[in-house]
Backbone atoms as SQL, in Angstrom:
CREATE TABLE atoms (id INTEGER PRIMARY KEY, chain TEXT, resi INTEGER, resn TEXT, atom TEXT, x REAL, y REAL, z REAL);
INSERT INTO atoms VALUES
  (1, 'A', 1, 'MET', 'N', 40.623, 17.710, 52.433),
  (2, 'A', 1, 'MET', 'CA', 40.800, 18.623, 53.085),
  (3, 'A', 1, 'MET', 'C', 41.807, 19.325, 52.422),
  (4, 'A', 2, 'LYS', 'N', 41.813, 20.660, 52.151),
  (5, 'A', 2, 'LYS', 'CA', 42.754, 21.341, 51.982),
  (6, 'A', 2, 'LYS', 'C', 42.970, 22.827, 53.198),
  (7, 'A', 3, 'ARG', 'N', 44.179, 22.789, 53.565),
  (8, 'A', 3, 'ARG', 'CA', 44.689, 23.959, 54.322),
  (9, 'A', 3, 'ARG', 'C', 45.054, 25.010, 53.425),
  (10, 'A', 4, 'ILE', 'N', 44.152, 26.445, 53.586),
  (11, 'A', 4, 'ILE', 'CA', 44.445, 26.934, 52.882),
  (12, 'A', 4, 'ILE', 'C', 44.332, 28.501, 53.832),
  (13, 'A', 5, 'ALA', 'N', 45.137, 29.474, 53.598),
  (14, 'A', 5, 'ALA', 'CA', 45.388, 30.733, 54.504),
  (15, 'A', 5, 'ALA', 'C', 44.384, 31.301, 53.835),
  (16, 'A', 6, 'ILE', 'N', 43.684, 32.278, 55.233),
  (17, 'A', 6, 'ILE', 'CA', 42.359, 33.122, 55.327),
  (18, 'A', 6, 'ILE', 'C', 42.138, 33.658, 54.554),
  (19, 'A', 7, 'ALA', 'N', 43.754, 34.430, 54.035),
  (20, 'A', 7, 'ALA', 'CA', 43.657, 35.943, 53.154),
  (21, 'A', 7, 'ALA', 'C', 43.449, 35.263, 51.374),
  (22, 'A', 8, 'GLU', 'N', 43.007, 33.749, 51.244),
  (23, 'A', 8, 'GLU', 'CA', 43.335, 33.865, 50.081),
  (24, 'A', 8, 'GLU', 'C', 41.898, 33.073, 49.834),
  (25, 'A', 9, 'LEU', 'N', 40.955, 33.029, 50.510),
  (26, 'A', 9, 'LEU', 'CA', 39.968, 31.928, 50.309),
  (27, 'A', 9, 'LEU', 'C', 38.893, 33.142, 49.973),
  (28, 'A', 10, 'GLU', 'N', 37.929, 32.449, 48.953),
  (29, 'A', 10, 'GLU', 'CA', 37.061, 33.002, 47.966),
  (30, 'A', 10, 'GLU', 'C', 35.995, 32.247, 47.425),
  (31, 'A', 11, 'GLY', 'N', 34.716, 32.792, 47.055),
  (32, 'A', 11, 'GLY', 'CA', 33.741, 32.092, 46.741),
  (33, 'A', 11, 'GLY', 'C', 32.674, 31.153, 47.552),
  (34, 'A', 12, 'ALA', 'N', 32.691, 29.777, 47.109),
  (35, 'A', 12, 'ALA', 'CA', 32.585, 28.849, 47.259),
  (36, 'A', 12, 'ALA', 'C', 33.259, 28.412, 48.615),
  (37, 'A', 13, 'ALA', 'N', 34.539, 28.569, 48.668),
  (38, 'A', 13, 'ALA', 'CA', 35.594, 27.757, 49.537),
  (39, 'A', 13, 'ALA', 'C', 35.351, 28.752, 51.214),
  (40, 'A', 14, 'LEU', 'N', 35.028, 30.031, 50.843),
  (41, 'A', 14, 'LEU', 'CA', 35.048, 31.576, 51.485),
  (42, 'A', 14, 'LEU', 'C', 33.514, 31.182, 52.663),
  (43, 'A', 15, 'ASP', 'N', 32.155, 30.918, 51.692),
  (44, 'A', 15, 'ASP', 'CA', 31.211, 30.672, 52.027),
  (45, 'A', 15, 'ASP', 'C', 31.483, 29.600, 53.265),
  (46, 'A', 16, 'TRP', 'N', 31.912, 28.423, 52.451),
  (47, 'A', 16, 'TRP', 'CA', 32.157, 27.503, 53.446),
  (48, 'A', 16, 'TRP', 'C', 32.829, 27.780, 54.936),
  (49, 'A', 17, 'ALA', 'N', 33.869, 28.597, 54.831),
  (50, 'A', 17, 'ALA', 'CA', 34.747, 28.845, 55.963),
  (51, 'A', 17, 'ALA', 'C', 33.945, 29.726, 57.102),
  (52, 'A', 18, 'VAL', 'N', 33.148, 30.654, 56.260),
  (53, 'A', 18, 'VAL', 'CA', 32.185, 31.559, 57.414),
  (54, 'A', 18, 'VAL', 'C', 30.980, 30.119, 57.882),
  (55, 'A', 19, 'ALA', 'N', 30.338, 29.641, 57.213),
  (56, 'A', 19, 'ALA', 'CA', 29.419, 28.549, 57.970),
  (57, 'A', 19, 'ALA', 'C', 30.107, 27.832, 59.010),
  (58, 'A', 20, 'MET', 'N', 31.628, 27.665, 58.408),
  (59, 'A', 20, 'MET', 'CA', 32.136, 26.565, 59.957),
  (60, 'A', 20, 'MET', 'C', 32.335, 27.219, 61.328),
  (61, 'A', 21, 'ALA', 'N', 32.670, 28.805, 60.641),
  (62, 'A', 21, 'ALA', 'CA', 32.985, 29.663, 61.758),
  (63, 'A', 21, 'ALA', 'C', 31.632, 29.943, 62.911),
  (64, 'A', 22, 'VAL', 'N', 30.840, 29.975, 61.984),
  (65, 'A', 22, 'VAL', 'CA', 29.374, 30.400, 62.845),
  (66, 'A', 22, 'VAL', 'C', 28.796, 29.061, 63.271),
  (67, 'A', 23, 'CYS', 'N', 28.705, 28.246, 62.747),
  (68, 'A', 23, 'CYS', 'CA', 27.932, 27.087, 62.844),
  (69, 'A', 23, 'CYS', 'C', 28.020, 26.625, 64.857),
  (70, 'A', 24, 'PRO', 'N', 26.854, 26.345, 65.156),
  (71, 'A', 24, 'PRO', 'CA', 27.145, 26.185, 66.697),
  (72, 'A', 24, 'PRO', 'C', 27.668, 25.059, 66.858),
  (73, 'A', 25, 'GLU', 'N', 28.531, 24.633, 67.937),
  (74, 'A', 25, 'GLU', 'CA', 29.258, 22.930, 67.843),
  (75, 'A', 25, 'GLU', 'C', 28.838, 22.684, 67.825),
  (76, 'A', 26, 'SER', 'N', 27.406, 22.142, 69.014),
  (77, 'A', 26, 'SER', 'CA', 26.799, 21.521, 68.852),
  (78, 'A', 26, 'SER', 'C', 25.781, 20.987, 67.592),
  (79, 'A', 27, 'PHE', 'N', 26.093, 21.453, 66.742),
  (80, 'A', 27, 'PHE', 'CA', 25.903, 21.014, 65.396),
  (81, 'A', 27, 'PHE', 'C', 26.631, 20.617, 64.624),
  (82, 'A', 28, 'ARG', 'N', 27.312, 20.410, 64.849),
  (83, 'A', 28, 'ARG', 'CA', 28.953, 19.890, 63.807),
  (84, 'A', 28, 'ARG', 'C', 28.986, 18.514, 63.809),
  (85, 'A', 29, 'ASP', 'N', 28.496, 17.804, 64.814),
  (86, 'A', 29, 'ASP', 'CA', 28.755, 16.230, 64.613),
  (87, 'A', 29, 'ASP', 'C', 27.556, 15.455, 63.410),
  (88, 'A', 30, 'SER', 'N', 25.936, 16.214, 63.600),
  (89, 'A', 30, 'SER', 'CA', 25.397, 15.741, 62.572),
  (90, 'A', 30, 'SER', 'C', 25.807, 15.961, 61.236),
  (91, 'A', 31, 'ARG', 'N', 26.392, 14.752, 60.101),
  (92, 'A', 31, 'ARG', 'CA', 27.156, 15.140, 58.831),
  (93, 'A', 31, 'ARG', 'C', 26.199, 14.751, 57.885),
  (94, 'A', 32, 'ARG', 'N', 26.283, 14.989, 56.631),
  (95, 'A', 32, 'ARG', 'CA', 25.682, 14.124, 55.137),
  (96, 'A', 32, 'ARG', 'C', 26.603, 13.132, 54.838),
  (97, 'A', 33, 'HIS', 'N', 26.311, 12.335, 53.859),
  (98, 'A', 33, 'HIS', 'CA', 27.222, 11.496, 53.316),
  (99, 'A', 33, 'HIS', 'C', 28.451, 12.027, 53.015),
  (100, 'A', 34, 'ASP', 'N', 28.715, 13.540, 52.391),
  (101, 'A', 34, 'ASP', 'CA', 30.229, 13.724, 52.179),
  (102, 'A', 34, 'ASP', 'C', 30.885, 14.444, 53.215),
  (103, 'A', 35, 'GLY', 'N', 30.418, 14.135, 54.499),
  (104, 'A', 35, 'GLY', 'CA', 30.860, 14.405, 55.391),
  (105, 'A', 35, 'GLY', 'C', 30.707, 16.080, 55.590),
  (106, 'A', 36, 'THR', 'N', 29.962, 16.638, 55.359),
  (107, 'A', 36, 'THR', 'CA', 29.636, 17.810, 55.586),
  (108, 'A', 36, 'THR', 'C', 28.929, 18.269, 56.624),
  (109, 'A', 37, 'PRO', 'N', 28.821, 19.049, 57.579),
  (110, 'A', 37, 'PRO', 'CA', 27.670, 19.177, 58.826),
  (111, 'A', 37, 'PRO', 'C', 26.635, 19.595, 58.327),
  (112, 'A', 38, 'ASN', 'N', 25.472, 19.057, 58.423),
  (113, 'A', 38, 'ASN', 'CA', 24.061, 18.860, 58.174),
  (114, 'A', 38, 'ASN', 'C', 23.655, 20.512, 58.090),
  (115, 'A', 39, 'TRP', 'N', 23.880, 21.130, 59.612),
  (116, 'A', 39, 'TRP', 'CA', 24.053, 22.756, 59.992),
  (117, 'A', 39, 'TRP', 'C', 24.552, 23.807, 58.420),
  (118, 'A', 40, 'VAL', 'N', 26.086, 23.500, 58.391),
  (119, 'A', 40, 'VAL', 'CA', 26.600, 24.314, 57.516),
  (120, 'A', 40, 'VAL', 'C', 25.946, 24.034, 56.215),
  (121, 'A', 41, 'ALA', 'N', 25.826, 23.246, 55.689),
  (122, 'A', 41, 'ALA', 'CA', 25.216, 22.434, 53.903),
  (123, 'A', 41, 'ALA', 'C', 23.771, 22.941, 54.004),
  (124, 'A', 42, 'GLY', 'N', 22.778, 22.819, 54.858),
  (125, 'A', 42, 'GLY', 'CA', 21.862, 23.899, 54.866),
  (126, 'A', 42, 'GLY', 'C', 22.104, 25.245, 55.082),
  (127, 'A', 43, 'TRP', 'N', 22.868, 25.870, 55.926),
  (128, 'A', 43, 'TRP', 'CA', 23.287, 27.539, 56.225),
  (129, 'A', 43, 'TRP', 'C', 23.861, 27.467, 54.614),
  (130, 'A', 44, 'LEU', 'N', 24.145, 26.975, 53.713),
  (131, 'A', 44, 'LEU', 'CA', 24.827, 27.121, 52.516),
  (132, 'A', 44, 'LEU', 'C', 24.139, 27.313, 51.357),
  (133, 'A', 45, 'ASP', 'N', 22.901, 26.215, 51.660),
  (134, 'A', 45, 'ASP', 'CA', 21.863, 26.002, 50.445),
  (135, 'A', 45, 'ASP', 'C', 21.122, 27.466, 50.166),
  (136, 'A', 46, 'ASN', 'N', 21.056, 28.265, 51.464),
  (137, 'A', 46, 'ASN', 'CA', 20.195, 29.755, 51.971),
  (138, 'A', 46, 'ASN', 'C', 20.638, 30.564, 51.518),
  (139, 'A', 47, 'GLY', 'N', 22.237, 30.641, 50.489),
  (140, 'A', 47, 'GLY', 'CA', 22.824, 32.176, 50.636),
  (141, 'A', 47, 'GLY', 'C', 24.183, 32.217, 50.635),
  (142, 'A', 48, 'SER', 'N', 25.062, 33.065, 50.172),
  (143, 'A', 48, 'SER', 'CA', 26.204, 33.332, 50.295),
  (144, 'A', 48, 'SER', 'C', 26.828, 34.440, 50.657),
  (145, 'A', 49, 'PRO', 'N', 27.121, 34.609, 51.996),
  (146, 'A', 49, 'PRO', 'CA', 27.624, 36.175, 52.453),
  (147, 'A', 49, 'PRO', 'C', 28.582, 36.742, 51.632),
  (148, 'A', 50, 'SER', 'N', 29.614, 36.029, 50.932),
  (149, 'A', 50, 'SER', 'CA', 30.720, 36.575, 50.495),
  (150, 'A', 50, 'SER', 'C', 30.295, 37.590, 48.985),
  (151, 'A', 51, 'THR', 'N', 28.868, 37.415, 48.956),
  (152, 'A', 51, 'THR', 'CA', 28.483, 38.141, 47.356),
  (153, 'A', 51, 'THR', 'C', 26.996, 38.255, 48.162),
  (154, 'A', 52, 'ASP', 'N', 26.453, 38.689, 49.281),
  (155, 'A', 52, 'ASP', 'CA', 25.005, 39.209, 49.381),
  (156, 'A', 52, 'ASP', 'C', 24.927, 39.970, 50.660),
  (157, 'A', 53, 'TRP', 'N', 24.700, 41.159, 50.649),
  (158, 'A', 53, 'TRP', 'CA', 24.486, 42.209, 51.625),
  (159, 'A', 53, 'TRP', 'C', 23.677, 41.231, 52.688),
  (160, 'A', 54, 'SER', 'N', 22.369, 40.577, 52.086),
  (161, 'A', 54, 'SER', 'CA', 21.277, 40.385, 53.346),
  (162, 'A', 54, 'SER', 'C', 21.793, 39.430, 54.266),
  (163, 'A', 55, 'GLN', 'N', 22.854, 38.251, 53.643),
  (164, 'A', 55, 'GLN', 'CA', 23.761, 37.249, 54.192),
  (165, 'A', 55, 'GLN', 'C', 24.738, 37.899, 55.156),
  (166, 'A', 56, 'CYS', 'N', 25.478, 38.424, 54.591),
  (167, 'A', 56, 'CYS', 'CA', 26.768, 39.429, 55.348),
  (168, 'A', 56, 'CYS', 'C', 25.825, 40.368, 56.406),
  (169, 'A', 57, 'GLY', 'N', 25.250, 41.127, 55.907),
  (170, 'A', 57, 'GLY', 'CA', 24.703, 42.099, 57.357),
  (171, 'A', 57, 'GLY', 'C', 24.210, 41.420, 58.613),
  (172, 'A', 58, 'PRO', 'N', 23.968, 40.015, 59.068),
  (173, 'A', 58, 'PRO', 'CA', 23.871, 39.961, 60.253),
  (174, 'A', 58, 'PRO', 'C', 24.797, 39.734, 60.904),
  (175, 'A', 59, 'LEU', 'N', 25.632, 39.425, 60.213),
  (176, 'A', 59, 'LEU', 'CA', 26.861, 38.741, 60.550),
  (177, 'A', 59, 'LEU', 'C', 28.231, 39.600, 60.993),
  (178, 'A', 60, 'ILE', 'N', 27.984, 40.762, 60.119),
  (179, 'A', 60, 'ILE', 'CA', 28.789, 41.878, 60.758),
  (180, 'A', 60, 'ILE', 'C', 27.827, 42.762, 61.716),
  (181, 'A', 61, 'GLU', 'N', 26.651, 42.696, 62.447),
  (182, 'A', 61, 'GLU', 'CA', 26.336, 42.950, 63.826),
  (183, 'A', 61, 'GLU', 'C', 26.748, 42.121, 64.834),
  (184, 'A', 62, 'ARG', 'N', 26.373, 40.452, 64.541),
  (185, 'A', 62, 'ARG', 'CA', 26.885, 39.953, 65.651),
  (186, 'A', 62, 'ARG', 'C', 28.238, 39.804, 65.509),
  (187, 'A', 63, 'TYR', 'N', 28.997, 39.645, 64.731),
  (188, 'A', 63, 'TYR', 'CA', 30.122, 39.619, 65.152),
  (189, 'A', 63, 'TYR', 'C', 31.125, 40.936, 65.277),
  (190, 'A', 64, 'LYS', 'N', 30.471, 41.955, 65.518),
  (191, 'A', 64, 'LYS', 'CA', 30.971, 43.867, 64.992),
  (192, 'A', 64, 'LYS', 'C', 32.114, 43.742, 64.819),
  (193, 'A', 65, 'VAL', 'N', 31.990, 43.515, 63.132),
  (194, 'A', 65, 'VAL', 'CA', 32.622, 43.921, 62.176),
  (195, 'A', 65, 'VAL', 'C', 33.170, 45.350, 62.056),
  (196, 'A', 66, 'GLY', 'N', 33.866, 45.933, 62.082),
  (197, 'A', 66, 'GLY', 'CA', 34.742, 46.962, 61.756),
  (198, 'A', 66, 'GLY', 'C', 35.035, 47.092, 59.793),
  (199, 'A', 67, 'ILE', 'N', 34.409, 48.414, 59.356),
  (200, 'A', 67, 'ILE', 'CA', 34.941, 48.724, 57.873),
  (201, 'A', 67, 'ILE', 'C', 35.557, 50.116, 57.886),
  (202, 'A', 68, 'GLU', 'N', 36.341, 49.564, 57.317),
  (203, 'A', 68, 'GLU', 'CA', 37.217, 50.817, 56.546),
  (204, 'A', 68, 'GLU', 'C', 37.213, 50.998, 55.171),
  (205, 'A', 69, 'GLN', 'N', 36.826, 51.897, 54.427),
  (206, 'A', 69, 'GLN', 'CA', 36.565, 51.783, 53.308),
  (207, 'A', 69, 'GLN', 'C', 37.738, 53.342, 52.289),
  (208, 'A', 70, 'THR', 'N', 38.438, 52.611, 51.733),
  (209, 'A', 70, 'THR', 'CA', 39.209, 53.452, 50.779),
  (210, 'A', 70, 'THR', 'C', 38.605, 53.357, 49.201),
  (211, 'A', 71, 'ARG', 'N', 39.221, 54.435, 48.819),
  (212, 'A', 71, 'ARG', 'CA', 38.923, 54.675, 47.092),
  (213, 'A', 71, 'ARG', 'C', 38.605, 52.840, 46.198),
  (214, 'A', 72, 'GLU', 'N', 39.756, 52.022, 46.632),
  (215, 'A', 72, 'GLU', 'CA', 40.066, 50.876, 46.137),
  (216, 'A', 72, 'GLU', 'C', 39.633, 49.644, 46.592),
  (217, 'A', 73, 'GLU', 'N', 39.711, 49.851, 48.165),
  (218, 'A', 73, 'GLU', 'CA', 39.030, 48.702, 48.682),
  (219, 'A', 73, 'GLU', 'C', 39.004, 49.092, 50.088),
  (220, 'A', 74, 'ALA', 'N', 37.770, 47.946, 50.780),
  (221, 'A', 74, 'ALA', 'CA', 37.476, 47.802, 52.362),
  (222, 'A', 74, 'ALA', 'C', 38.921, 46.765, 52.624),
  (223, 'A', 75, 'TYR', 'N', 38.889, 47.752, 54.362),
  (224, 'A', 75, 'TYR', 'CA', 39.546, 46.686, 55.291),
  (225, 'A', 75, 'TYR', 'C', 38.748, 46.569, 56.536),
  (226, 'A', 76, 'ALA', 'N', 38.330, 45.115, 56.816),
  (227, 'A', 76, 'ALA', 'CA', 37.250, 44.711, 57.307),
  (228, 'A', 76, 'ALA', 'C', 38.183, 43.970, 59.105),
  (229, 'A', 77, 'TYR', 'N', 37.742, 44.411, 59.966),
  (230, 'A', 77, 'TYR', 'CA', 38.729, 43.581, 61.044),
  (231, 'A', 77, 'TYR', 'C', 37.704, 43.552, 62.162),
  (232, 'A', 78, 'THR', 'N', 37.559, 42.601, 63.252),
  (233, 'A', 78, 'THR', 'CA', 36.704, 42.008, 64.411),
  (234, 'A', 78, 'THR', 'C', 37.227, 43.056, 65.596),
  (235, 'A', 79, 'PRO', 'N', 36.350, 43.122, 66.705),
  (236, 'A', 79, 'PRO', 'CA', 37.167, 43.775, 67.511),
  (237, 'A', 79, 'PRO', 'C', 38.480, 43.089, 68.759),
  (238, 'A', 80, 'GLU', 'N', 38.228, 41.408, 68.311),
  (239, 'A', 80, 'GLU', 'CA', 39.160, 40.843, 69.188),
  (240, 'A', 80, 'GLU', 'C', 40.654, 41.059, 68.172),
  (241, 'A', 81, 'GLU', 'N', 40.359, 41.065, 66.760),
  (242, 'A', 81, 'GLU', 'CA', 41.836, 41.640, 66.302),
  (243, 'A', 81, 'GLU', 'C', 41.889, 42.437, 65.159),
  (244, 'A', 82, 'PRO', 'N', 41.696, 44.110, 65.883),
  (245, 'A', 82, 'PRO', 'CA', 41.582, 45.097, 65.311),
  (246, 'A', 82, 'PRO', 'C', 42.905, 45.551, 64.307),
  (247, 'A', 83, 'LEU', 'N', 43.651, 45.115, 64.498),
  (248, 'A', 83, 'LEU', 'CA', 45.108, 45.186, 63.720),
  (249, 'A', 83, 'LEU', 'C', 45.300, 44.252, 62.925),
  (250, 'A', 84, 'CYS', 'N', 44.427, 43.127, 62.815),
  (251, 'A', 84, 'CYS', 'CA', 44.817, 42.017, 61.996),
  (252, 'A', 84, 'CYS', 'C', 43.898, 41.524, 61.234),
  (253, 'A', 85, 'GLY', 'N', 43.282, 42.498, 60.218),
  (254, 'A', 85, 'GLY', 'CA', 41.798, 42.619, 59.465),
  (255, 'A', 85, 'GLY', 'C', 42.392, 42.019, 58.136),
  (256, 'A', 86, 'PHE', 'N', 41.816, 42.841, 57.123),
  (257, 'A', 86, 'PHE', 'CA', 41.694, 41.796, 55.988),
  (258, 'A', 86, 'PHE', 'C', 41.364, 43.180, 54.964),
  (259, 'A', 87, 'PHE', 'N', 42.062, 43.116, 53.772),
  (260, 'A', 87, 'PHE', 'CA', 41.805, 44.046, 52.808),
  (261, 'A', 87, 'PHE', 'C', 41.276, 43.084, 51.723),
  (262, 'A', 88, 'ASP', 'N', 40.329, 43.721, 50.692),
  (263, 'A', 88, 'ASP', 'CA', 39.964, 43.236, 49.035),
  (264, 'A', 88, 'ASP', 'C', 39.168, 44.656, 48.628),
  (265, 'A', 89, 'HIS', 'N', 39.472, 44.206, 47.600),
  (266, 'A', 89, 'HIS', 'CA', 38.545, 45.326, 46.650),
  (267, 'A', 89, 'HIS', 'C', 36.830, 45.156, 46.879),
  (268, 'A', 90, 'ARG', 'N', 36.390, 44.009, 47.228),
  (269, 'A', 90, 'ARG', 'CA', 34.943, 43.731, 47.550),
  (270, 'A', 90, 'ARG', 'C', 34.927, 43.305, 49.412),
  (271, 'A', 91, 'PRO', 'N', 34.202, 44.676, 49.535),
  (272, 'A', 91, 'PRO', 'CA', 33.741, 44.674, 51.079),
  (273, 'A', 91, 'PRO', 'C', 33.175, 43.336, 51.357),
  (274, 'A', 92, 'LEU', 'N', 32.551, 42.604, 50.961),
  (275, 'A', 92, 'LEU', 'CA', 32.094, 41.368, 51.762),
  (276, 'A', 92, 'LEU', 'C', 32.876, 40.409, 52.095),
  (277, 'A', 93, 'VAL', 'N', 33.849, 40.209, 51.085),
  (278, 'A', 93, 'VAL', 'CA', 34.891, 39.301, 51.126),
  (279, 'A', 93, 'VAL', 'C', 35.569, 39.692, 52.089),
  (280, 'A', 94, 'ALA', 'N', 36.395, 40.334, 52.230),
  (281, 'A', 94, 'ALA', 'CA', 36.833, 41.412, 53.427),
  (282, 'A', 94, 'ALA', 'C', 36.163, 41.040, 54.734),
  (283, 'A', 95, 'ILE', 'N', 35.289, 41.289, 55.181),
  (284, 'A', 95, 'ILE', 'CA', 34.107, 41.083, 56.190),
  (285, 'A', 95, 'ILE', 'C', 34.130, 39.480, 56.247),
  (286, 'A', 96, 'CYS', 'N', 33.612, 38.739, 55.196),
  (287, 'A', 96, 'CYS', 'CA', 33.718, 37.204, 55.415),
  (288, 'A', 96, 'CYS', 'C', 34.999, 36.766, 55.963),
  (289, 'A', 97, 'ARG', 'N', 36.115, 37.119, 55.542),
  (290, 'A', 97, 'ARG', 'CA', 37.567, 36.392, 55.947),
  (291, 'A', 97, 'ARG', 'C', 37.770, 37.306, 57.249),
  (292, 'A', 98, 'ALA', 'N', 37.349, 38.335, 57.656),
  (293, 'A', 98, 'ALA', 'CA', 37.456, 38.631, 58.846),
  (294, 'A', 98, 'ALA', 'C', 36.877, 38.096, 60.131),
  (295, 'A', 99, 'ILE', 'N', 35.544, 37.300, 59.855),
  (296, 'A', 99, 'ILE', 'CA', 35.023, 36.531, 60.668),
  (297, 'A', 99, 'ILE', 'C', 35.322, 35.088, 60.941),
  (298, 'A', 100, 'VAL', 'N', 35.951, 34.688, 59.697),
  (299, 'A', 100, 'VAL', 'CA', 36.627, 33.249, 59.995),
  (300, 'A', 100, 'VAL', 'C', 37.591, 33.436, 60.376),
  (301, 'A', 101, 'ALA', 'N', 38.460, 34.658, 60.590),
  (302, 'A', 101, 'ALA', 'CA', 39.921, 34.570, 61.092),
  (303, 'A', 101, 'ALA', 'C', 39.761, 35.004, 62.596),
  (304, 'A', 102, 'ALA', 'N', 38.418, 35.228, 63.148),
  (305, 'A', 102, 'ALA', 'CA', 38.420, 35.625, 64.980),
  (306, 'A', 102, 'ALA', 'C', 37.843, 33.883, 64.862),
  (307, 'A', 103, 'HIS', 'N', 37.439, 33.401, 64.618),
  (308, 'A', 103, 'HIS', 'CA', 37.249, 31.487, 64.984),
  (309, 'A', 103, 'HIS', 'C', 38.361, 30.956, 64.773),
  (310, 'A', 104, 'ASN', 'N', 39.864, 31.205, 63.915),
  (311, 'A', 104, 'ASN', 'CA', 40.383, 30.676, 63.407),
  (312, 'A', 104, 'ASN', 'C', 42.083, 31.827, 63.382),
  (313, 'A', 105, 'PRO', 'N', 42.607, 31.819, 64.646),
  (314, 'A', 105, 'PRO', 'CA', 43.804, 32.533, 64.879),
  (315, 'A', 105, 'PRO', 'C', 44.851, 31.799, 63.871),
  (316, 'A', 106, 'ASP', 'N', 44.862, 30.758, 63.946),
  (317, 'A', 106, 'ASP', 'CA', 46.391, 30.392, 63.269),
  (318, 'A', 106, 'ASP', 'C', 46.599, 30.845, 61.963),
  (319, 'A', 107, 'GLY', 'N', 45.245, 31.628, 60.765),
  (320, 'A', 107, 'GLY', 'CA', 45.440, 32.270, 60.156),
  (321, 'A', 107, 'GLY', 'C', 44.800, 31.266, 59.058),
  (322, 'A', 108, 'PHE', 'N', 44.622, 29.973, 59.133),
  (323, 'A', 108, 'PHE', 'CA', 43.981, 28.678, 58.096),
  (324, 'A', 108, 'PHE', 'C', 42.560, 28.282, 58.410),
  (325, 'A', 109, 'GLU', 'N', 42.193, 27.845, 57.424),
  (326, 'A', 109, 'GLU', 'CA', 40.839, 26.567, 57.077),
  (327, 'A', 109, 'GLU', 'C', 41.076, 25.831, 56.624),
  (328, 'A', 110, 'GLU', 'N', 40.544, 24.532, 56.967),
  (329, 'A', 110, 'GLU', 'CA', 40.611, 23.492, 56.483),
  (330, 'A', 110, 'GLU', 'C', 39.282, 23.743, 55.049),
  (331, 'A', 111, 'VAL', 'N', 39.080, 23.098, 53.915),
  (332, 'A', 111, 'VAL', 'CA', 38.197, 23.856, 52.997),
  (333, 'A', 111, 'VAL', 'C', 38.561, 22.224, 52.240),
  (334, 'A', 112, 'PRO', 'N', 37.087, 21.753, 51.667),
  (335, 'A', 112, 'PRO', 'CA', 37.081, 20.456, 51.019),
  (336, 'A', 112, 'PRO', 'C', 37.414, 20.866, 49.647),
  (337, 'A', 113, 'ASP', 'N', 38.421, 19.896, 49.534),
  (338, 'A', 113, 'ASP', 'CA', 38.633, 20.012, 47.903),
  (339, 'A', 113, 'ASP', 'C', 37.779, 20.226, 46.875),
  (340, 'A', 114, 'LYS', 'N', 36.909, 19.857, 46.860),
  (341, 'A', 114, 'LYS', 'CA', 35.878, 20.273, 45.792),
  (342, 'A', 114, 'LYS', 'C', 35.525, 21.609, 45.704),
  (343, 'A', 115, 'LEU', 'N', 35.654, 22.213, 46.837),
  (344, 'A', 115, 'LEU', 'CA', 35.172, 23.526, 47.227),
  (345, 'A', 115, 'LEU', 'C', 36.356, 24.538, 46.547),
  (346, 'A', 116, 'ILE', 'N', 37.669, 24.201, 46.554),
  (347, 'A', 116, 'ILE', 'CA', 38.593, 24.740, 46.257),
  (348, 'A', 116, 'ILE', 'C', 39.371, 24.662, 44.679),
  (349, 'A', 117, 'GLN', 'N', 38.712, 23.644, 44.062),
  (350, 'A', 117, 'GLN', 'CA', 38.816, 23.301, 42.866),
  (351, 'A', 117, 'GLN', 'C', 37.541, 24.289, 41.540),
  (352, 'A', 118, 'GLU', 'N', 36.387, 24.119, 42.583),
  (353, 'A', 118, 'GLU', 'CA', 35.541, 24.893, 41.517),
  (354, 'A', 118, 'GLU', 'C', 35.719, 26.812, 42.118),
  (355, 'A', 119, 'THR', 'N', 36.674, 27.109, 42.751),
  (356, 'A', 119, 'THR', 'CA', 36.507, 28.655, 43.114),
  (357, 'A', 119, 'THR', 'C', 37.966, 29.022, 42.404),
  (358, 'A', 120, 'GLY', 'N', 38.831, 27.912, 42.734),
  (359, 'A', 120, 'GLY', 'CA', 40.248, 28.142, 42.178),
  (360, 'A', 120, 'GLY', 'C', 41.038, 29.023, 43.511),
  (361, 'A', 121, 'ALA', 'N', 40.667, 28.716, 44.706),
  (362, 'A', 121, 'ALA', 'CA', 41.554, 29.510, 46.113),
  (363, 'A', 121, 'ALA', 'C', 42.505, 28.242, 46.334);
């Protein structure tokens, strides 16, 4: 596992962080042989919230994510931290980072090394 700044997460590493953020605490103990919580692995097998609006849309509603769009990029934030949001030219990436940050106030996430190598995060 590697500690990554939320602002640098993208691709599979960002999807992992979102899954961990939304994973019910009671489901975190049941793990696969590689240490991945079963619930998170199953959730990730069904989509990618950082690239698919149908996966991210319900999370926007659930976490009441605010989105401001300029010509070049989106700014996404949660009610808990309206002044501490995330900019990205990909709105879904900004939204997912805001959701992860709402659960990790220190600004970092532990991500499996394999996912970092796959995405270059």
